[in-house]
C-alpha positions in Angstrom: -13.0 -54.0 5.3 -15.5 -56.6 6.4 -15.5 -56.9 10.2 -18.0 -59.7 10.6 -16.1 -62.8 11.8 -13.0 -60.7 12.6 -14.3 -58.8 15.6 -16.2 -60.9 18.2 -17.8 -60.2 21.5 -15.1 -62.2 23.2 -12.3 -60.1 21.7 -14.1 -56.9 22.5 -14.7 -58.0 26.1 -11.0 -58.9 26.4 -10.0 -55.5 25.2 -12.5 -53.8 27.5 -10.4 -53.9 30.7 -11.6 -52.7 34.1 -9.4 -49.6 33.5 -11.2 -48.8 30.3 -14.6 -49.2 32.0 -13.4 -47.0 34.9 -12.1 -44.4 32.5 -15.5 -44.2 30.7 -17.3 -44.0 34.1 -15.0 -41.1 35.2 -15.5 -39.2 32.0 -19.2 -39.5 32.0 -19.5 -39.0 35.8 -17.3 -35.9 35.6 -19.4 -34.4 32.8 -22.6 -35.0 34.8 -21.0 -33.7 38.0 -20.0 -30.4 36.4 -23.6 -29.8 35.4 -24.8 -30.6 38.9 -22.2 -28.3 40.5 -23.2 -25.4 38.3 -26.9 -26.1 38.9 -26.2 -26.0 42.6 -24.6 -22.6 42.3 -27.5 -21.3 40.2 -30.0 -22.6 42.8 -28.0 -21.1 45.7 -27.8 -17.7 44.0 -31.6 -17.8 43.2 -32.3 -18.4 46.9 -30.0 -15.5 47.9 -30.9 -13.0 45.3 -32.8 -9.9 46.5 -36.1 -9.3 44.7 -35.4 -7.2 41.6 -38.0 -6.0 39.1 -36.7 -6.8 35.6 -37.0 -4.5 32.7 -38.8 -5.4 29.5 -35.5 -5.6 27.7 -34.2 -8.1 30.3 -37.3 -10.3 29.9 -37.0 -10.1 26.1 -33.3 -11.1 26.3 -34.1 -14.1 28.5 -37.0 -15.1 26.2 -34.8 -14.9 23.1 -32.0 -16.9 24.8 -34.6 -19.5 25.9 -35.8 -20.1 22.4 -32.2 -20.3 21.2 -31.4 -22.8 24.0 -34.4 -25.0 23.2 -33.4 -25.0 19.5 -29.8 -25.8 20.4 -30.9 -28.6 22.7 -33.0 -30.2 19.9 -30.1 -29.9 17.5 -27.5 -31.2 20.0 -29.6 -34.2 21.0 -29.8 -35.3 17.4 -26.3 -34.5 16.5 -24.8 -36.1 19.6 -26.7 -39.4 18.9 -25.8 -39.3 15.2 -22.1 -38.6 15.8 -21.8 -41.2 18.5 -23.3 -43.8 16.2 -21.0 -42.7 13.3 -17.8 -42.7 15.5 -18.6 -46.1 17.0 -19.5 -48.1 14.0 -18.1 -50.9 11.9 -17.7 -48.4 9.0 -15.6 -46.1 11.1 -13.6 -48.9 12.6 -12.9 -50.4 9.1 -11.5 -47.1 7.7 -7.8 -47.0 7.4 -7.1 -50.5 8.8 -5.5 -53.2 6.7 -5.3 -56.7 7.8 -4.9 -56.5 11.6 -5.5 -59.1 14.2 -8.7 -59.3 16.3 -7.0 -58.1 19.5 -5.8 -54.8 17.9 -9.1 -54.3 16.2 -11.0 -54.8 19.5 -8.6 -52.3 21.2 -9.4 -49.8 18.5 -13.2 -50.4 18.9 -12.8 -49.7 22.7 -11.1 -46.4 21.9 -13.8 -45.5 19.4 -16.5 -46.3 22.0 -14.8 -44.0 24.5 -14.7 -41.2 21.9 -18.3 -41.7 21.1 -19.2 -41.4 24.8 -17.2 -38.1 25.1 -18.8 -36.7 21.9 -22.3 -37.6 23.0 -22.0 -36.2 26.5 -20.0 -33.1 25.4 -22.8 -31.9 23.1 -25.4 -32.5 25.7 -23.2 -30.8 28.3 -22.9 -27.7 26.1 -26.7 -27.4 26.0 -26.9 -27.9 29.7 -24.4 -25.2 30.5 -26.2 -22.8 28.1 -29.5 -23.4 29.9 -27.8 -22.9 33.3 -26.2 -19.6 32.1 -29.6 -18.4 31.1 -31.0 -19.3 34.5 -28.1 -17.5 36.2 -28.7 -14.4 34.1 -32.4 -14.6 34.8 -31.7 -15.0 38.5 -29.4 -11.9 38.7 -31.7 -9.6 36.7 -34.9 -10.8 38.5 -36.6 -12.5 35.5 -37.0 -15.9 37.3 -38.6 -14.2 40.2 -41.3 -12.6 38.1 -41.5 -15.1 35.2 -40.9 -18.6 36.6 -41.7 -20.2 33.1 -38.0 -19.6 32.3 -37.1 -22.4 34.6 -37.7 -24.4 31.4 -34.0 -23.8 30.8 -33.3 -26.5 33.4 -34.6 -29.0 30.8 -31.2 -29.6 29.3 -29.4 -30.1 32.7 -32.1 -32.6 33.7 -31.8 -34.3 30.4 -28.0 -34.8 30.6 -28.2 -36.1 34.2 -31.1 -38.5 33.2 -29.3 -39.6 30.1 -26.0 -40.0 32.0 -27.6 -42.1 34.6 -29.5 -44.2 32.1 -26.4 -44.9 30.0 -23.8 -44.9 32.8 -21.0 -47.1 31.5 -20.8 -50.5 33.0 -19.1 -53.4 31.4 -22.4 -55.0 30.5 -23.8 -51.8 28.9 -20.6 -51.2 26.9 -20.6 -54.8 25.6 -24.3 -54.5 24.8 -23.7 -51.3 22.9 -20.9 -53.0 21.0 -23.2 -56.0 20.1 -25.9 -53.6 18.9 -23.5 -51.6 16.7 -21.2 -54.4 15.4 -22.9 -57.8 15.7 -26.6 -57.1 15.0 -27.6 -57.8 11.4 
């Protein structure tokens, strides 16, 4: 189905009610807040942990998990952006719709945009929690105290927070994203 001319910025803006914007903000904010809360717990435990000398096996485990985490992060960043673009696209919106009016089409586009936000943030959140679990493990077994390079596992929590702030859903950002995906030639 050809969407050009059927779906306009005006119809999308009309479908993007304040409740939809608020819902997107709550979802994205909650996902960011969960990461911040867990990072706070890990930081607190690190400051309270008694000094423990880690074994070679514990260091090896944290090293292996760190490599796995960095690989997962790279994959999740790419997959999250790819899937979000795929879910919120004219092609995805045109699938399975016959001749429907612009209002219904715009409402469906708003729903797909929300789904794209959730997918994008969920994959990044998964990497962030994995990094935080590694930091928690490294804190409890003393690895972070003796090998601070494993703080690199905080890269993904910082990434999701930074990305979440940079893309925090406002009406203007959501409409701009719509224009980029649906109206750009």
